[in-house]
N, C-alpha and C positions, 0 to 999 in steps of 0.2 A: 763093191767101194770100200775102199780101206776107212778104217775108223778116222785118222787124220782130215781125210778127204768130208767125210761126212761133217766132222767138227767144222771144218771151214765153211760148208754148206748151209749149217743149222747158225752158226755165228752170224753170219750174212743176213739170214732169213728173220731170226729173231735177235732183235737188237735192244739194248737195254734201255728200261724205260725212263723217259726225264722223271726226276724226283717230283715236281709238279704234279703229272699225270697219278703215280704212285700215289702221293697225298689224296687225290680227288677218288682216285678207286677206294681207298681205305675208307674218307668219308662217305662217299655217295654207295658205295655196293657195299662195304663189309660194314657199313653204319659205326664205325669207330669213333670215338671220341677223342679228339686231340686234347695230348696233356702237355703242361709247361713243366720246363725243369726246375721252374721256383715252386711247383705245389710241393706243400709239405708232406701231403700225404703220400709222394713219390720216393722222397728223400731215402727212406729203408732200401728200397729197391736200387737205389744210384749206387751203393758201396759195394754191389755182384761184382767178381772180379773178370765176369764175360760180359759187362756193359761196355760200351765202345767210349773212346776218349770222348770227352765232353766237346772239345773242339770239332768231333766228326760226326756228330748227333744230327742226321737230318730228319728227324722226325720220331715223335712219342705218340703212342697212341694206346686207347685201354677198348679192346673187343670187347663185348659183353652180350650182342644182340643172340637170343637163344637160337633161333633159326642160323644164323652164321657160325656160330659156336657147334653145334650138332653138324653142320657140313663140314667144320675145318677138321674136327674131332673124328670123323669118318661115320657117324651115328645117320647121317642121309647123305648120299652119293650124289646129288647133284641139285641145283636152283630149280629143277624143272620137275622134281619129285615131290608127290602130295603131303606129303609129311613135312617137306621144308616151307611147302605154302601155308601150312596149317600153322606152322610155329611162327612164320613170320606175321601172320595174322594178329598173334596175341603178344608180340612184341611190343615193348613200350621204351621209348627214351629215357635215358639216364644222365645226368650231369655231375653227380658227386662222385668224386677221385676215387674215395675211399670204398664206396660201392661198386666201383666199376672193377676196381684191382681186387675187391672181396670174391665178386662172382665171375670175372672175366681174366683176361688175359693180357699182361703188358707186353708190348711190342716197341722196341727201340731200334729204327733203321740207322744205319752206318753210312756214311759215306764219304767219299774222300776229295773229291771235289765239288760237292752240292749240284751236281748236275745230275748223277745218277745212283744209285745205291749200290754200295760196295759188299755192305753185308748187314746183319741183324742179329739183335738178342730177342728172344721170345721167352716170355716167364711161362713155364709151362712146358707140356709137352704137346704141341700139334701141329703135325709133321706137315700136313695139309699147307699150313701156313709158312712153311719153311719153303714148300714147293712154289708156292705162289712168290714169296720173294725170289727165290731162284730164278722163274721166270722174268721177274721184274729187271734183276740186275744183267741177265743175260749169262753169256760165255765169257769166263775169263781170256784175257789175250797171253796165247800160248804158242811158243814156237813149235816147230817139228821136234827139235831135240827134246826139249822138255814134257812133250805131250804124253800122256797117260791115258788109257783105253776109259778108266773110270770118269774122267771129265765127262766126254759127252755121254756115255752109259748113264750117270747120274744126272744129268741135264735132261737128257730124253725121258728119264724115267720121271722127273718132275713135271715135263710140260706134258704127259700121258696122264699124270693124274690132274694137272691143270685143266685140260680139255674135258675130264669125265664132270669137274664141278660144275660145267657150263657157265661159265662166266663168259669164255671167249669162245670162236670159232675159229679152231688153229689148224 
């Protein structure tokens, strides 16, 4: 099967997630703390040039849970690993934005239509989190003349990593 046909089949199988479902996943599964644009502790981060335009921000989160960050940083392979389970038992909820941003990572989701995710800013280097966001966003709309093999290759690589994390049966 050629790469463009694979792209079309994959695009039809893995649709973009509604932004509400992404919010629920961040809160309930990643144990992320939702943050507000008006939070004074967030202001220094909002001057980064990679931050989405304010009218395109679809969600702001602080991810700090030790089990989740270990998973997203690749120190733990899957939510099914014993190491993940042990870290999860020791986790405590935080609400202070400064503390969350000091020990965790800032995630700002971008949306073009406030229905699905179109991009993101992630404070720090958490490749597995980029892979999750790529999974949520789905494949971009590309016609055959503008298609490049890396589009499907990168997405399938993200999909494989998301599968190994154990959140979904793909």
